[in-house]
LUMDRENLUM-984436 format. One line per field, with one value per atom (N, C-alpha, C): residue number from 1; residue in three letters; atom name; x, y negated, z negated. Coordinates in Angstrom, 2 decimals. Example, Ala and Ser with C-alpha at 12.3 -4.5 7.8 and 13.67 -1.06 7.14 Angstrom:
num = 1,1,1,2,2,2
residu = ALA,ALA,ALA,SER,SER,SER
atome = N,CA,C,N,CA,C
x = 13.19,12.30,13.20,12.85,13.67,12.90
y = 5.69,4.50,3.30,2.25,1.06,-0.03
z = -7.80,-7.80,-7.80,-7.08,-7.14,-7.87
END
This chain:
num = 1,1,1,2,2,2,3,3,3,4,4,4,5,5,5,6,6,6,7,7,7,8,8,8,9,9,9,10,10,10,11,11,11,12,12,12,13,13,13,14,14,14,15,15,15,16,16,16,17,17,17,18,18,18,19,19,19,20,20,20,21,21,21,22,22,22,23,23,23,24,24,24,25,25,25,26,26,26,27,27,27,28,28,28,29,29,29,30,30,30,31,31,31,32,32,32,33,33,33,34,34,34,35,35,35,36,36,36,37,37,37,38,38,38,39,39,39,40,40,40,41,41,41,42,42,42,43,43,43,44,44,44,45,45,45,46,46,46,47,47,47,48,48,48,49,49,49,50,50,50,51,51,51,52,52,52,53,53,53,54,54,54,55,55,55,56,56,56,57,57,57,58,58,58,59,59,59,60,60,60,61,61,61,62,62,62,63,63,63,64,64,64,65,65,65,66,66,66,67,67,67,68,68,68,69,69,69,70,70,70,71,71,71,72,72,72,73,73,73,74,74,74,75,75,75,76,76,76,77,77,77,78,78,78,79,79,79,80,80,80,81,81,81,82,82,82,83,83,83,84,84,84,85,85,85,86,86,86,87,87,87,88,88,88,89,89,89,90,90,90,91,91,91,92,92,92,93,93,93,94,94,94,95,95,95,96,96,96,97,97,97,98,98,98,99,99,99,100,100,100,101,101,101,102,102,102,103,103,103,104,104,104,105,105,105,106,106,106,107,107,107,108,108,108,109,109,109,110,110,110,111,111,111,112,112,112,113,113,113,114,114,114,115,115,115,116,116,116,117,117,117,118,118,118,119,119,119,120,120,120,121,121,121,122,122,122,123,123,123,124,124,124,125,125,125,126,126,126,127,127,127,128,128,128,129,129,129,130,130,130,131,131,131,132,132,132,133,133,133,134,134,134,135,135,135,136,136,136,137,137,137,138,138,138,139,139,139,140,140,140,141,141,141,142,142,142,143,143,143,144,144,144,145,145,145,146,146,146,147,147,147,148,148,148,149,149,149,150,150,150,151,151,151,152,152,152,153,153,153,154,154,154,155,155,155,156,156,156,157,157,157,158,158,158,159,159,159,160,160,160,161,161,161,162,162,162,163,163,163,164,164,164,165,165,165,166,166,166
residu = GLY,GLY,GLY,ASN,ASN,ASN,LEU,LEU,LEU,PHE,PHE,PHE,ARG,ARG,ARG,ILE,ILE,ILE,ASP,ASP,ASP,ALA,ALA,ALA,ASP,ASP,ASP,VAL,VAL,VAL,SER,SER,SER,HIS,HIS,HIS,HIS,HIS,HIS,LEU,LEU,LEU,MET,MET,MET,GLU,GLU,GLU,SER,SER,SER,ASN,ASN,ASN,VAL,VAL,VAL,GLY,GLY,GLY,ILE,ILE,ILE,SER,SER,SER,ASN,ASN,ASN,THR,THR,THR,PHE,PHE,PHE,ALA,ALA,ALA,TRP,TRP,TRP,SER,SER,SER,PRO,PRO,PRO,ASP,ASP,ASP,ASP,ASP,ASP,THR,THR,THR,ILE,ILE,ILE,MET,MET,MET,TYR,TYR,TYR,PHE,PHE,PHE,ALA,ALA,ALA,ASP,ASP,ASP,THR,THR,THR,PHE,PHE,PHE,VAL,VAL,VAL,GLY,GLY,GLY,ILE,ILE,ILE,TYR,TYR,TYR,ALA,ALA,ALA,TYR,TYR,TYR,ASP,ASP,ASP,PHE,PHE,PHE,ASP,ASP,ASP,ALA,ALA,ALA,ALA,ALA,ALA,SER,SER,SER,GLY,GLY,GLY,ALA,ALA,ALA,ILE,ILE,ILE,SER,SER,SER,ASN,ASN,ASN,ARG,ARG,ARG,ARG,ARG,ARG,MET,MET,MET,PHE,PHE,PHE,ALA,ALA,ALA,LYS,LYS,LYS,THR,THR,THR,ASP,ASP,ASP,ASP,ASP,ASP,GLU,GLU,GLU,SER,SER,SER,LEU,LEU,LEU,GLY,GLY,GLY,LEU,LEU,LEU,GLY,GLY,GLY,ASP,ASP,ASP,GLY,GLY,GLY,SER,SER,SER,THR,THR,THR,ILE,ILE,ILE,ASP,ASP,ASP,SER,SER,SER,GLU,GLU,GLU,GLY,GLY,GLY,PHE,PHE,PHE,VAL,VAL,VAL,TRP,TRP,TRP,ASN,ASN,ASN,ALA,ALA,ALA,ARG,ARG,ARG,TRP,TRP,TRP,ASP,ASP,ASP,GLY,GLY,GLY,GLY,GLY,GLY,CYS,CYS,CYS,LEU,LEU,LEU,ILE,ILE,ILE,ARG,ARG,ARG,TRP,TRP,TRP,ALA,ALA,ALA,PRO,PRO,PRO,ASP,ASP,ASP,GLY,GLY,GLY,THR,THR,THR,ILE,ILE,ILE,ASP,ASP,ASP,ARG,ARG,ARG,THR,THR,THR,VAL,VAL,VAL,SER,SER,SER,LEU,LEU,LEU,PRO,PRO,PRO,CYS,CYS,CYS,SER,SER,SER,ARG,ARG,ARG,VAL,VAL,VAL,THR,THR,THR,SER,SER,SER,ALA,ALA,ALA,ILE,ILE,ILE,PHE,PHE,PHE,GLY,GLY,GLY,GLY,GLY,GLY,GLU,GLU,GLU,ASP,ASP,ASP,LEU,LEU,LEU,ASP,ASP,ASP,VAL,VAL,VAL,LEU,LEU,LEU,TYR,TYR,TYR,VAL,VAL,VAL,THR,THR,THR,THR,THR,THR,ALA,ALA,ALA,ARG,ARG,ARG,TYR,TYR,TYR,ASP,ASP,ASP,LEU,LEU,LEU,SER,SER,SER,GLU,GLU,GLU,SER,SER,SER,ASP,ASP,ASP,LEU,LEU,LEU,ALA,ALA,ALA,GLU,GLU,GLU,GLN,GLN,GLN,PRO,PRO,PRO,LEU,LEU,LEU,ALA,ALA,ALA,GLY,GLY,GLY,GLY,GLY,GLY,ILE,ILE,ILE,PHE,PHE,PHE,ALA,ALA,ALA,ILE,ILE,ILE,ASP,ASP,ASP,THR,THR,THR,GLY,GLY,GLY,THR,THR,THR,LYS,LYS,LYS,GLY,GLY,GLY,ILE,ILE,ILE,ALA,ALA,ALA,GLU,GLU,GLU,THR,THR,THR,PRO,PRO,PRO,PHE,PHE,PHE,VAL,VAL,VAL,GLY,GLY,GLY
atome = N,CA,C,N,CA,C,N,CA,C,N,CA,C,N,CA,C,N,CA,C,N,CA,C,N,CA,C,N,CA,C,N,CA,C,N,CA,C,N,CA,C,N,CA,C,N,CA,C,N,CA,C,N,CA,C,N,CA,C,N,CA,C,N,CA,C,N,CA,C,N,CA,C,N,CA,C,N,CA,C,N,CA,C,N,CA,C,N,CA,C,N,CA,C,N,CA,C,N,CA,C,N,CA,C,N,CA,C,N,CA,C,N,CA,C,N,CA,C,N,CA,C,N,CA,C,N,CA,C,N,CA,C,N,CA,C,N,CA,C,N,CA,C,N,CA,C,N,CA,C,N,CA,C,N,CA,C,N,CA,C,N,CA,C,N,CA,C,N,CA,C,N,CA,C,N,CA,C,N,CA,C,N,CA,C,N,CA,C,N,CA,C,N,CA,C,N,CA,C,N,CA,C,N,CA,C,N,CA,C,N,CA,C,N,CA,C,N,CA,C,N,CA,C,N,CA,C,N,CA,C,N,CA,C,N,CA,C,N,CA,C,N,CA,C,N,CA,C,N,CA,C,N,CA,C,N,CA,C,N,CA,C,N,CA,C,N,CA,C,N,CA,C,N,CA,C,N,CA,C,N,CA,C,N,CA,C,N,CA,C,N,CA,C,N,CA,C,N,CA,C,N,CA,C,N,CA,C,N,CA,C,N,CA,C,N,CA,C,N,CA,C,N,CA,C,N,CA,C,N,CA,C,N,CA,C,N,CA,C,N,CA,C,N,CA,C,N,CA,C,N,CA,C,N,CA,C,N,CA,C,N,CA,C,N,CA,C,N,CA,C,N,CA,C,N,CA,C,N,CA,C,N,CA,C,N,CA,C,N,CA,C,N,CA,C,N,CA,C,N,CA,C,N,CA,C,N,CA,C,N,CA,C,N,CA,C,N,CA,C,N,CA,C,N,CA,C,N,CA,C,N,CA,C,N,CA,C,N,CA,C,N,CA,C,N,CA,C,N,CA,C,N,CA,C,N,CA,C,N,CA,C,N,CA,C,N,CA,C,N,CA,C,N,CA,C,N,CA,C,N,CA,C,N,CA,C,N,CA,C,N,CA,C,N,CA,C,N,CA,C,N,CA,C,N,CA,C,N,CA,C,N,CA,C,N,CA,C,N,CA,C,N,CA,C,N,CA,C,N,CA,C,N,CA,C,N,CA,C,N,CA,C,N,CA,C,N,CA,C,N,CA,C,N,CA,C,N,CA,C,N,CA,C,N,CA,C,N,CA,C,N,CA,C,N,CA,C,N,CA,C
x = 0.82,0.00,0.86,0.19,0.85,0.17,0.90,0.37,0.38,-0.81,-0.95,-1.40,-1.03,-1.58,-2.54,-3.73,-4.70,-4.82,-4.55,-4.60,-6.01,-6.21,-7.52,-8.03,-7.11,-7.53,-7.77,-7.74,-7.99,-6.85,-5.73,-4.56,-4.00,-3.34,-2.79,-1.29,-0.58,0.87,1.31,2.12,2.64,3.64,3.39,4.26,5.11,4.55,5.26,4.73,5.58,5.15,5.57,5.17,5.48,4.91,3.68,2.99,2.17,2.22,1.43,-0.05,-0.46,-1.83,-1.75,-2.32,-2.31,-3.30,-2.85,-3.69,-3.12,-3.91,-3.47,-3.01,-3.92,-3.56,-3.89,-2.87,-3.09,-1.96,-2.29,-1.32,-1.18,0.05,0.31,-0.53,-0.80,-1.62,-1.08,0.23,0.81,0.99,0.51,0.57,1.98,2.96,4.33,4.75,3.95,4.25,3.02,3.21,2.15,2.48,1.48,1.63,0.91,1.56,1.00,1.49,0.60,0.99,0.88,1.84,1.72,1.42,0.23,-0.21,0.82,1.50,2.46,3.79,4.04,5.36,5.27,4.45,4.34,3.87,3.95,3.53,4.77,4.75,5.83,5.44,6.45,6.27,7.04,6.49,7.12,7.10,8.11,8.00,6.96,6.09,4.99,4.99,4.88,4.76,3.31,2.58,1.15,0.87,1.75,1.53,1.59,2.54,2.71,2.14,1.95,1.52,2.67,3.89,5.06,5.38,5.86,6.35,7.81,8.56,9.98,10.43,11.66,12.28,11.46,11.09,10.33,11.16,10.51,11.17,10.14,10.60,9.69,9.28,7.99,7.47,7.09,6.33,5.81,5.74,6.26,6.24,6.31,5.62,5.73,5.84,6.68,6.82,5.97,5.19,4.32,3.06,3.00,1.88,0.53,0.54,-0.74,-1.36,-0.59,-1.11,-1.65,-1.63,-2.23,-1.46,-2.15,-1.57,-2.19,-1.40,-1.89,-2.94,-4.03,-5.10,-5.28,-6.51,-6.75,-6.35,-6.14,-5.68,-6.32,-6.17,-6.48,-5.44,-5.47,-4.50,-5.24,-4.69,-5.34,-4.65,-5.22,-4.72,-3.32,-2.87,-1.53,-0.51,-0.96,-0.05,0.20,-0.62,-0.50,-1.34,-0.81,-1.50,-2.23,-3.53,-4.35,-4.50,-3.97,-3.96,-4.79,-5.76,-6.58,-5.75,-5.95,-5.11,-5.96,-5.87,-6.57,-6.03,-6.92,-6.59,-5.81,-5.82,-5.17,-6.16,-7.40,-8.44,-8.17,-7.46,-7.12,-6.82,-6.66,-6.10,-4.78,-3.81,-2.56,-2.48,-2.16,-1.88,-0.36,0.15,1.59,1.95,2.95,3.45,4.16,4.33,5.02,6.43,7.04,8.38,8.32,7.10,6.95,6.90,6.85,6.71,5.23,4.92,3.53,3.21,2.19,1.74,0.71,-0.22,-1.22,-1.89,-2.51,-3.26,-4.67,-5.66,-7.06,-7.64,-8.04,-8.61,-10.07,-10.50,-11.90,-12.39,-13.72,-14.26,-14.39,-13.57,-13.56,-12.17,-11.79,-10.41,-10.09,-11.06,-10.77,-11.17,-10.25,-10.44,-9.92,-10.76,-10.44,-10.06,-10.66,-10.30,-10.85,-10.45,-10.90,-10.93,-11.83,-11.93,-12.56,-12.08,-12.68,-13.91,-14.92,-16.16,-16.80,-18.05,-18.76,-18.58,-19.40,-19.38,-18.01,-17.28,-15.96,-14.82,-15.11,-14.11,-13.45,-14.27,-13.72,-14.21,-14.84,-15.28,-14.53,-13.88,-13.18,-14.12,-14.53,-15.39,-14.50,-14.76,-13.91,-14.77,-14.34,-15.05,-14.36,-15.15,-14.64,-15.28,-14.75,-15.26,-15.65,-16.59,-16.99,-16.40,-15.77,-15.29,-14.47,-14.87,-14.14,-13.98,-14.84,-14.83,-15.71,-15.27,-16.04,-17.24,-18.16,-19.31,-18.86,-17.83,-17.34,-16.68,-15.97,-15.41,-16.53,-17.59,-18.70,-19.44,-19.49,-20.11,-19.30,-17.98,-17.10,-17.02,-17.34,-17.23,-18.55,-19.63,-20.93,-20.99,-20.07,-20.07,-19.21,-18.58,-17.77,-18.60,-18.03,-18.76,-19.43,-19.35,-19.97,-19.08,-19.68,-18.96,-19.00,-17.86,-17.72,-17.41,-17.90,-17.60,-16.83,-15.63,-14.74,-14.36,-14.45,-13.95,-12.48,-11.58,-10.14,-9.49,-10.23,-9.62,-8.80,-8.88,-8.17,-9.16,-8.72,-9.54,-8.84,-9.64,-9.11,-8.94,-8.59,-8.52,-9.45,-9.98,-10.90,-10.17,-10.81,-10.24,-10.39,-9.41,-9.46,-10.17,-11.27,-11.99,-11.24,-11.39,-10.83,-11.75,-11.17,-11.93,-11.35,-12.12,-11.63,-12.46
y = 1.18,0.00,-1.25,-2.37,-3.67,-4.64,-5.67,-6.77,-8.01,-8.59,-9.79,-10.94,-12.15,-13.38,-13.94,-14.34,-14.98,-16.43,-17.35,-18.77,-19.33,-20.57,-21.20,-21.29,-21.35,-21.39,-19.98,-18.99,-17.58,-16.94,-17.63,-16.99,-16.01,-14.97,-13.97,-13.82,-13.46,-13.39,-12.13,-11.32,-10.11,-10.50,-10.03,-10.36,-9.15,-7.95,-6.71,-5.59,-4.60,-3.43,-2.18,-1.03,0.25,0.37,-0.06,0.02,1.31,2.07,3.30,2.98,2.45,2.00,0.63,-0.37,-1.75,-1.89,-2.48,-2.75,-3.93,-4.45,-5.48,-6.75,-7.68,-9.04,-9.92,-10.48,-11.36,-12.39,-13.55,-14.63,-15.08,-15.46,-15.97,-17.22,-17.55,-18.74,-20.03,-20.12,-21.33,-21.20,-20.11,-19.87,-19.78,-19.40,-19.29,-17.84,-16.88,-15.46,-14.78,-13.98,-13.15,-11.70,-10.96,-9.53,-8.74,-7.70,-6.85,-5.43,-4.46,-3.08,-2.20,-1.32,-0.15,0.96,1.52,2.52,3.62,4.02,5.13,4.71,3.42,2.95,2.22,1.20,0.38,-1.01,-1.91,-3.29,-4.15,-4.88,-5.81,-7.22,-8.02,-9.46,-10.18,-11.27,-12.11,-13.55,-14.31,-15.76,-16.21,-17.12,-17.55,-19.06,-19.54,-20.97,-21.24,-21.85,-22.07,-23.00,-23.93,-24.87,-24.18,-23.26,-22.61,-21.19,-20.59,-19.19,-18.22,-18.72,-17.87,-17.08,-15.84,-15.02,-14.71,-14.52,-14.21,-13.50,-13.02,-12.43,-11.27,-10.31,-9.15,-8.38,-8.01,-7.22,-6.32,-5.21,-4.31,-4.98,-5.10,-5.70,-4.63,-3.63,-2.64,-1.28,-0.30,1.06,2.00,3.12,4.15,5.50,6.34,7.71,8.68,8.14,8.96,9.30,10.52,10.93,10.85,10.97,10.90,9.51,8.50,7.15,6.87,7.86,7.74,6.80,6.40,5.54,4.14,3.14,1.76,1.49,0.88,0.50,-1.01,-1.51,-2.94,-3.59,-4.89,-5.64,-7.01,-7.60,-9.01,-9.53,-10.83,-11.44,-12.27,-12.32,-13.12,-14.47,-15.31,-16.68,-16.73,-15.63,-15.57,-15.05,-14.73,-14.24,-12.75,-11.99,-10.54,-9.93,-8.91,-8.24,-7.01,-6.93,-5.79,-4.91,-3.69,-2.80,-1.55,-1.29,-0.08,1.10,2.27,3.44,4.59,4.81,5.91,7.24,8.09,9.39,9.27,8.08,7.88,7.60,7.28,7.04,5.85,4.85,3.73,2.47,1.40,0.15,-0.04,-0.59,-0.98,-2.49,-3.10,-4.54,-4.69,-5.22,-5.41,-6.84,-6.97,-8.28,-8.95,-10.27,-10.96,-10.45,-9.76,-9.19,-7.77,-7.27,-5.95,-4.79,-5.06,-3.99,-3.76,-2.56,-2.25,-2.88,-3.74,-4.39,-3.54,-2.99,-2.08,-1.26,-0.18,0.71,0.83,0.67,0.78,2.00,3.01,4.23,4.02,4.70,4.68,6.11,6.33,7.69,8.32,7.88,8.47,8.29,9.21,9.27,8.26,7.94,7.13,5.66,4.94,3.52,2.76,1.89,1.32,-0.16,-0.99,-2.40,-3.09,-4.35,-5.13,-6.61,-7.35,-8.80,-9.41,-10.58,-11.28,-12.03,-12.02,-12.73,-13.20,-13.56,-14.14,-15.65,-16.31,-17.78,-18.34,-17.69,-18.17,-17.31,-16.48,-15.56,-14.71,-14.27,-13.51,-12.06,-11.61,-10.22,-9.62,-8.48,-7.80,-6.73,-6.92,-5.96,-4.98,-3.70,-2.65,-1.70,-1.45,-0.52,0.83,1.87,3.24,3.94,5.10,5.82,7.25,7.77,9.18,9.96,9.26,9.82,11.09,12.15,13.40,14.11,13.79,14.52,15.76,16.85,18.10,18.01,18.96,19.02,19.17,19.96,20.12,18.83,18.11,16.81,15.85,15.83,14.93,15.30,16.58,17.00,16.49,16.45,15.95,14.43,13.80,12.35,11.77,11.87,11.43,9.93,9.14,7.70,7.31,8.30,8.01,7.29,6.27,5.46,4.26,4.17,3.06,1.83,0.75,-0.50,-0.74,-1.07,-1.27,-2.73,-3.23,-4.58,-4.44,-5.01,-4.83,-6.18,-6.27,-7.45,-7.17,-7.81,-7.55,-8.52,-9.56,-10.58,-11.58,-11.50,-12.43,-13.03,-14.05,-14.67,-14.58,-14.57,-14.56,-15.96,-16.03,-17.32,-17.24,-18.37,-18.39,-18.00,-17.19,-16.81,-17.98,-18.13,-19.17,-18.61,-19.22,-18.68,-18.97,-18.08,-18.30,-19.25,-20.27,-21.21,-21.17,-20.68,-20.58,-21.37
z = 0.00,0.00,0.00,0.09,0.13,-0.82,-1.20,-1.99,-1.12,-0.93,-0.14,-1.01,-0.62,-1.20,-0.17,-0.62,0.26,-0.18,0.72,0.41,0.61,0.18,0.27,1.70,2.68,4.07,4.63,3.76,4.03,4.86,4.99,5.59,4.58,5.07,4.15,4.39,3.29,3.31,2.56,3.20,2.56,1.48,0.25,-0.88,-1.31,-1.23,-1.60,-0.71,-0.45,0.29,-0.47,0.04,-0.59,-2.00,-2.17,-3.45,-3.46,-4.54,-4.65,-4.79,-5.94,-6.19,-6.84,-6.18,-6.69,-7.83,-8.92,-10.08,-10.83,-11.77,-12.70,-12.02,-11.92,-11.52,-12.70,-13.33,-14.48,-14.49,-15.03,-15.10,-16.54,-16.92,-18.26,-18.50,-19.76,-20.03,-19.40,-19.22,-18.62,-17.11,-16.50,-15.05,-14.49,-15.31,-14.80,-14.55,-15.01,-14.82,-14.25,-13.20,-12.65,-12.99,-13.45,-13.75,-12.67,-12.19,-11.15,-11.41,-11.28,-11.55,-10.33,-10.23,-9.38,-10.36,-10.28,-11.26,-11.48,-10.42,-10.53,-11.16,-11.26,-11.72,-13.06,-13.15,-14.36,-14.00,-14.96,-14.76,-14.53,-13.43,-13.11,-13.56,-13.85,-14.07,-12.97,-12.50,-11.48,-11.98,-11.63,-11.80,-10.77,-11.19,-10.33,-10.19,-8.97,-8.67,-8.31,-9.21,-9.01,-7.83,-7.55,-6.45,-5.09,-4.91,-3.61,-3.57,-4.74,-4.79,-4.62,-4.59,-4.39,-5.66,-5.45,-6.55,-6.30,-7.39,-7.27,-8.54,-8.52,-9.70,-10.28,-9.43,-9.92,-10.93,-12.03,-13.07,-13.73,-14.28,-14.99,-16.28,-16.49,-17.70,-18.71,-18.28,-19.21,-18.54,-19.23,-18.71,-19.90,-19.77,-20.80,-20.13,-20.68,-20.18,-21.00,-21.94,-22.78,-21.98,-21.44,-20.59,-21.30,-22.62,-23.35,-23.27,-22.90,-22.76,-21.36,-20.48,-19.16,-18.24,-17.18,-16.15,-16.22,-15.92,-15.97,-14.92,-15.34,-14.43,-14.55,-14.59,-14.62,-15.94,-15.88,-17.06,-17.14,-18.32,-18.55,-19.51,-19.74,-20.63,-21.67,-22.89,-23.92,-24.08,-24.93,-25.08,-25.69,-26.29,-26.87,-25.87,-24.66,-23.62,-23.67,-24.39,-24.45,-23.34,-22.69,-21.58,-22.13,-21.88,-22.26,-21.02,-21.08,-19.92,-20.19,-19.30,-19.37,-18.91,-19.53,-19.26,-18.73,-17.40,-16.73,-17.25,-17.69,-18.29,-19.60,-20.18,-21.48,-22.59,-22.22,-23.22,-24.12,-23.61,-24.48,-23.68,-24.44,-23.95,-24.67,-23.97,-24.62,-24.56,-25.70,-25.73,-25.72,-24.60,-24.43,-24.86,-25.70,-26.12,-24.94,-24.99,-23.90,-23.61,-24.56,-24.32,-23.75,-23.48,-22.87,-23.85,-25.13,-26.11,-26.42,-26.88,-27.24,-28.58,-28.59,-29.82,-30.54,-29.76,-30.35,-29.27,-29.71,-28.83,-29.40,-28.55,-28.96,-28.25,-29.02,-28.44,-28.09,-27.02,-26.59,-26.49,-26.53,-26.54,-25.15,-24.21,-22.88,-22.28,-21.43,-20.94,-19.85,-19.02,-17.83,-18.06,-18.68,-18.97,-17.75,-17.18,-15.87,-15.87,-16.71,-16.71,-17.93,-18.10,-19.25,-18.86,-19.50,-19.29,-20.54,-20.93,-22.06,-21.60,-22.44,-22.15,-23.43,-23.33,-24.46,-24.47,-25.24,-25.27,-25.61,-26.50,-26.91,-26.36,-25.36,-24.78,-25.87,-26.83,-27.96,-27.99,-26.90,-26.78,-25.61,-25.83,-24.75,-24.19,-22.93,-22.25,-21.50,-21.69,-21.14,-20.31,-19.08,-18.20,-18.21,-17.98,-17.91,-16.71,-16.35,-15.18,-15.54,-14.76,-14.83,-13.66,-12.73,-11.49,-11.70,-11.01,-10.95,-12.30,-13.26,-14.52,-14.37,-14.92,-14.86,-15.80,-15.67,-16.57,-18.02,-18.27,-19.65,-20.15,-19.25,-19.64,-20.03,-19.22,-19.50,-20.78,-21.09,-22.35,-23.54,-23.38,-24.44,-24.46,-23.32,-23.18,-22.65,-23.41,-22.89,-22.59,-23.13,-22.88,-21.69,-21.03,-19.86,-18.80,-18.21,-17.24,-17.86,-19.18,-19.89,-19.95,-20.40,-20.64,-22.14,-22.70,-24.14,-24.43,-25.57,-26.04,-27.34,-27.37,-28.51,-29.10,-30.43,-31.14,-31.47,-30.76,-30.93,-31.92,-32.34,-33.19,-32.39,-31.06,-30.20,-29.21,-28.50,-27.48,-26.14,-25.10,-23.75,-23.21,-21.95,-21.25,-20.05,-19.64,-18.52,-17.24,-16.43,-15.14,-14.16,-13.30,-12.28,-11.05,-10.66,-9.49,-8.20,-7.22,-5.89,-5.14,-4.56,-3.76,-2.35,-1.41,-0.04,0.93
END
């Protein structure tokens, strides 16, 4: 796969190639770092220029070899600059500190955690999506809430997402 940037005039620009599965688009609260994940590899951090949309200085931000924590899927960022990453087949969310270390892990009652976003009037509720995709009947019997959306009070707040204007 590839990573493209789409500008306001709807032109597109190739930013990265040879991506396994694209996931996790999040920006630091000050818009100077962009986070992007290849599910098979980990979460990368890039220096980000908000004026031009340019990325540079790709580096590994977060990676775990602990198979029980699953594979990185969708993410969001909180007001403190911590990245919340959903873990496919890991049954959890990982909150990564700005230095790339694991701050905490939040377990969920289903294995396929797909994404997260802060919402609510004060952006203080973390909404988490999960999937039922390709789970066997026995898996579903053990995980009856698979495919559900969860609302979690994390004690943190999110930041408002910037809408695309084209």
